[in-house]
C-alpha positions, 0 to 999 in steps of 0.5 A: 541352590541344589540341583533337582531331580525330574520330580522336583526333589532336590538332591545332594552332590556326589559324596555328600550322602552318608559321609561321617561327621568330621570330629571336632578338633581337640581343645588346646591343652591350656584351655583344657587345663583351665576348664578342668580346674574351673569345673573341679573348683565348682564341684569341690565348692558345692561338695563343701557346701553339702557338709553336715547335710543329708547328702554328706550322710548319704555319701559317707554312711550309706555309700561308703561306711555300710558297704565297707563294713559289709566287705570286712564282714565278708572277708573276716566274719569273726571280726564282726564289723558294723557300720555306725554313722561315719565309722566302721566299728569292731572289737579290737579297733575300727575306722572313722570315715571322714569327709575326704576319705569317702572317695568323693574328691576322686570322683570329682576329679574324674568328673572334671577331667571327663568334661574338660576334654572333648570326647564323643558323648557315648565315650564320655558317659560310658567312661564317667559311669565306669569311672565312678564304679572304679572309684567306688571299688578302689575306695572300698579296697582302700578302706579295707586295707586301712581297717586291717592295717590300723588293727595290726600295725598302726605305723603301717596305717599312718604310712598307708593313710598319708602317703601310699593310698593317696598316691596309688588312688590318684595314679590309678584314676589318672591311668583309667582316664588316660585309657579312656582318652586314648581310646577316644583319640584312636576312634577320632583318628580312625574317623579322620582316616575314613573322612573323604577328601574334598 
């Protein structure tokens, strides 16, 4: 039972007030990897189930193709690129954006990574939100690069499409996630250093 003041109100022992909450210990790497794979598999299965639905059309046409056509029109107005269903069309050659080329897998990988590791709530939400913006920007840049490569050098297009772009995008996402994870780990270490000894 806690001691009480003269007025009968209980008070906490010395040092128990305004103590920072001790951060939870990190999850073991094996469990983190298993959880990451499980979350990604569930998300991927849900996305595959959304094939040929309004959601896929929203992501590919509205969220990917239309912005890509707009970026290309801004960069090269004389090409007159336009969005039509899942394609960026233009005189002289265009680009089909199929499922898998819309950046969704990158977003799902990022989502699974942020929920598989123990992070503070604000770090998780801010990292995931900024990560989704980062995925969108990276994917739009990739589509623009592939659009111009297809028009100017089809051999370069094949190399970029099958090897270079996937490696660059996954590496960029891994570095992005690592930066957020490192930031959160540094914050946890700082909290542990300020945690009073018992």
